[in-house]
C-alpha positions as CSV (number, residue, x, y, z in Angstrom):
1,X,158.3,-24.0,-33.3
2,X,157.2,-22.7,-29.9
3,X,155.8,-19.2,-30.0
4,X,154.8,-18.9,-26.4
5,X,155.8,-20.5,-23.1
6,X,153.6,-20.3,-20.0
7,X,155.4,-21.5,-16.8
8,X,153.4,-24.0,-14.7
9,X,154.1,-26.5,-12.0
10,X,151.7,-29.1,-13.5
11,X,150.8,-30.3,-16.9
12,X,148.6,-27.9,-18.9
13,X,146.0,-30.7,-19.4
14,X,143.6,-31.3,-16.5
15,X,145.2,-28.6,-14.3
16,X,141.9,-26.9,-13.5
17,X,140.5,-28.0,-10.1
18,X,137.3,-26.0,-10.5
19,X,134.1,-27.9,-11.4
20,X,132.1,-26.7,-14.3
21,X,134.0,-23.4,-14.1
22,X,132.8,-22.5,-17.6
23,X,129.1,-23.0,-16.6
24,X,128.3,-25.2,-19.6
25,X,126.5,-27.9,-17.6
26,X,123.2,-27.1,-15.8
27,X,121.3,-30.4,-15.1
28,X,119.0,-29.2,-12.4
29,X,117.5,-26.2,-14.3
30,X,118.6,-23.0,-16.1
31,X,116.8,-20.6,-13.8
32,X,117.0,-20.5,-10.0
33,X,115.4,-18.3,-7.3
34,X,117.4,-18.3,-4.0
35,X,116.4,-16.3,-1.0
36,X,117.5,-17.0,2.6
37,X,118.5,-20.7,2.2
38,X,121.6,-22.2,0.6
39,X,120.5,-23.1,-2.9
40,X,122.2,-25.4,-5.4
41,X,122.4,-23.7,-8.8
42,X,124.2,-24.5,-12.1
43,X,126.2,-27.7,-11.5
44,X,129.1,-27.0,-9.1
45,X,127.7,-23.7,-7.9
46,X,125.5,-22.6,-5.0
47,X,124.4,-19.7,-2.9
48,X,125.4,-19.5,0.7
49,X,124.1,-17.2,3.5
50,X,124.8,-16.1,7.0
51,X,122.3,-15.0,9.6
52,X,119.4,-15.5,7.1
53,X,120.8,-13.0,4.7
54,X,118.2,-12.5,2.0
55,X,119.7,-13.0,-1.5
56,X,116.3,-12.6,-3.2
57,X,117.7,-13.0,-6.7
58,X,117.2,-14.7,-10.0
59,X,120.1,-16.8,-11.2
60,X,120.3,-18.0,-14.8
61,X,122.6,-19.8,-17.1
62,X,123.3,-17.0,-19.6
63,X,124.7,-17.1,-23.1
64,X,126.5,-13.8,-22.5
65,X,130.1,-14.8,-22.2
66,X,133.6,-13.6,-23.1
67,X,135.4,-14.9,-26.2
68,X,136.2,-18.6,-26.0
69,X,133.2,-19.3,-23.7
70,X,129.6,-20.0,-24.4
71,X,127.9,-19.8,-21.0
72,X,128.1,-17.8,-17.8
73,X,126.2,-17.5,-14.5
74,X,124.0,-14.4,-14.3
75,X,122.5,-13.1,-11.1
76,X,120.2,-10.1,-10.5
77,X,118.2,-9.0,-7.5
78,X,114.5,-9.3,-7.4
79,X,114.1,-6.9,-4.5
80,X,116.4,-4.5,-2.6
81,X,117.9,-5.2,0.8
82,X,120.2,-3.4,3.3
83,X,121.9,-6.1,5.3
84,X,122.2,-5.8,9.1
85,X,124.3,-7.5,11.7
86,X,126.0,-10.6,10.3
87,X,123.6,-11.0,7.3
88,X,125.4,-11.9,4.2
89,X,125.0,-13.7,0.9
90,X,127.4,-15.1,-1.7
91,X,128.0,-17.3,-4.7
92,X,130.3,-20.2,-4.0
93,X,132.1,-23.2,-5.5
94,X,132.6,-26.0,-3.0
95,X,135.1,-28.8,-3.7
96,X,136.2,-32.0,-2.1
97,X,139.3,-32.0,0.0
98,X,140.7,-35.2,-1.6
99,X,141.1,-33.4,-4.9
100,X,143.6,-30.9,-3.3
101,X,146.2,-33.2,-1.7
102,X,148.8,-32.3,-4.3
103,X,148.9,-28.8,-2.7
104,X,150.9,-30.4,0.1
105,X,149.3,-28.1,2.7
106,X,150.4,-28.8,6.2
107,X,154.0,-29.3,5.1
108,X,157.0,-27.1,4.3
109,X,156.4,-28.1,0.6
110,X,153.0,-26.4,0.5
111,X,152.3,-24.9,-2.9
112,X,151.2,-21.5,-4.2
113,X,147.9,-21.5,-6.0
114,X,146.2,-19.2,-8.5
115,X,142.5,-18.6,-8.8
116,X,141.2,-16.8,-11.9
117,X,137.8,-16.1,-13.5
118,X,136.0,-13.8,-15.9
119,X,133.4,-11.3,-14.6
120,X,131.4,-8.3,-15.6
121,X,128.6,-6.3,-14.1
122,X,126.1,-3.6,-14.9
123,X,126.9,0.1,-14.4
124,X,124.8,0.2,-11.2
125,X,126.3,-3.0,-9.9
126,X,129.9,-2.0,-10.6
127,X,132.0,-1.8,-7.5
128,X,134.3,-3.7,-5.1
129,X,133.5,-7.3,-4.3
130,X,135.3,-9.5,-1.8
131,X,136.6,-12.8,-3.1
132,X,137.5,-15.3,-0.4
133,X,139.3,-18.6,-0.8
134,X,139.1,-21.2,2.0
135,X,140.2,-24.6,2.9
136,X,139.3,-27.0,5.8
137,X,141.3,-29.5,7.8
138,X,140.3,-32.9,9.1
139,X,138.9,-31.4,12.3
140,X,136.6,-29.1,10.4
141,X,138.6,-25.9,11.1
142,X,138.6,-23.5,8.2
143,X,141.4,-21.1,7.0
144,X,141.1,-18.4,4.4
145,X,142.5,-15.5,2.4
146,X,140.5,-12.7,0.8
147,X,140.9,-9.7,-1.5
148,X,138.7,-6.9,-3.0
149,X,138.2,-6.9,-6.8
150,X,136.7,-4.0,-8.7
151,X,134.3,-5.6,-11.2
152,X,133.5,-3.5,-14.2
153,X,131.0,-3.3,-17.1
154,X,133.1,-5.3,-19.6
155,X,134.3,-8.9,-19.5
156,X,137.6,-8.9,-17.7
157,X,139.8,-11.8,-16.5
158,X,140.7,-11.5,-12.8
159,X,143.6,-13.4,-11.2
160,X,144.3,-14.1,-7.5
161,X,147.7,-15.7,-6.7
162,X,147.9,-17.0,-3.1
163,X,151.4,-17.8,-1.8
164,X,152.0,-20.9,0.5
165,X,152.4,-18.9,3.7
166,X,150.5,-18.7,7.0
167,X,148.6,-21.9,8.0
168,X,149.2,-23.6,4.7
169,X,152.6,-24.9,6.0
170,X,151.2,-26.2,9.3
171,X,147.5,-27.2,8.7
172,X,146.6,-29.6,5.9
173,X,143.5,-30.0,3.8
174,X,141.2,-32.8,4.8
175,X,141.6,-35.9,2.6
176,X,138.0,-37.1,2.0
177,X,135.0,-36.3,-0.1
178,X,133.7,-33.6,2.3
179,X,134.0,-29.9,1.8
180,X,137.8,-29.2,1.7
181,X,138.1,-26.1,-0.5
182,X,135.8,-23.2,-1.4
183,X,135.8,-20.1,-3.5
184,X,133.4,-17.4,-2.4
185,X,132.1,-14.3,-4.3
186,X,130.6,-12.1,-1.6
187,X,127.6,-10.1,-2.8
188,X,126.7,-8.3,0.4
189,X,127.4,-8.3,4.2
190,X,126.1,-6.6,7.3
191,X,128.3,-4.3,9.3
192,X,129.3,-7.0,11.8
193,X,131.0,-9.0,9.1
194,X,133.4,-6.3,7.9
195,X,136.9,-7.4,8.7
196,X,140.5,-6.4,7.7
197,X,142.0,-8.3,4.8
198,X,143.5,-11.8,5.3
199,X,146.7,-11.4,3.4
200,X,147.9,-15.0,4.1
201,X,146.2,-18.3,5.0
202,X,144.6,-17.5,8.4
203,X,142.4,-19.4,10.8
204,X,138.9,-18.0,10.1
205,X,137.1,-16.1,12.9
206,X,133.6,-17.1,13.9
207,X,131.4,-16.6,11.9
208,X,133.7,-17.3,8.9
209,X,131.9,-15.2,6.3
210,X,133.8,-11.9,6.3
211,X,134.2,-9.1,3.7
212,X,136.7,-6.3,3.4
213,X,135.7,-2.6,4.0
214,X,134.4,-1.1,0.7
215,X,132.3,-4.2,-0.2
216,X,129.5,-3.4,-2.6
217,X,125.9,-4.2,-1.6
218,X,124.7,-6.0,-4.7
219,X,121.2,-5.9,-3.3
220,X,120.9,-2.1,-3.4
221,X,119.3,-2.0,-6.9
222,X,117.1,-4.4,-8.8
223,X,118.9,-3.3,-12.0
224,X,122.2,-4.8,-10.7
225,X,123.6,-7.7,-12.8
226,X,126.7,-9.8,-12.2
227,X,128.1,-12.4,-14.6
228,X,130.8,-14.9,-13.8
229,X,132.5,-17.7,-15.9
230,X,135.9,-19.3,-16.6
231,X,136.7,-20.1,-13.0
232,X,140.1,-21.8,-12.8
233,X,141.9,-23.1,-9.7
234,X,145.5,-24.3,-10.4
235,X,148.8,-25.0,-8.8
236,X,151.4,-22.3,-9.4
237,X,151.8,-18.6,-9.5
238,X,150.5,-18.1,-13.1
239,X,146.9,-18.0,-14.4
240,X,147.5,-20.1,-17.5
241,X,145.5,-19.7,-20.7
């Protein structure tokens, strides 16, 4: 007897398009020290930077995780930094465009997607963080949406549903093994990279890394901590279990 029904546009099995979203696999190492260069971290994850933004942090595969999970990504600053200009830093998940063709972007049948994850932060690190979702077309043009999320001191599941509006109905996702889709957790940005929210899929300005006003500077205190796990990217308007 069914006790619960969760609507979805796809099968419940294999619906998650994120890679190593639960942070269980870390083949390179379990501790990383990024600074101003893009750095590969736990499998499927990396840091990215703009204008040599200094993300002088330690990243570890942590065993602190919400119920149902065993691992998370933990990041904490090793030094403080006040970004200027277009300096910025973020945690990202980069994915191949060929794995997103079922979204039918570039057509009138483009589909809504939902991105969800678990996060928590220390008391000093609590605040608003910009989460940006992007895709790229065959010409390398990028399109994005973003939203501010208030991360708190307890494990919380966050959900971001993105309707199939804006450029999703006119510009498709590249169909190859190059970067075609990306989720960005922005940790800091200089004043030149503060921008109004992209409420629907929009051609990115140059440079593409933009945060929303109110963004927390994660690098303002070496006691700051941020944990992320359970990243899920799926077709439909519901963050399924």
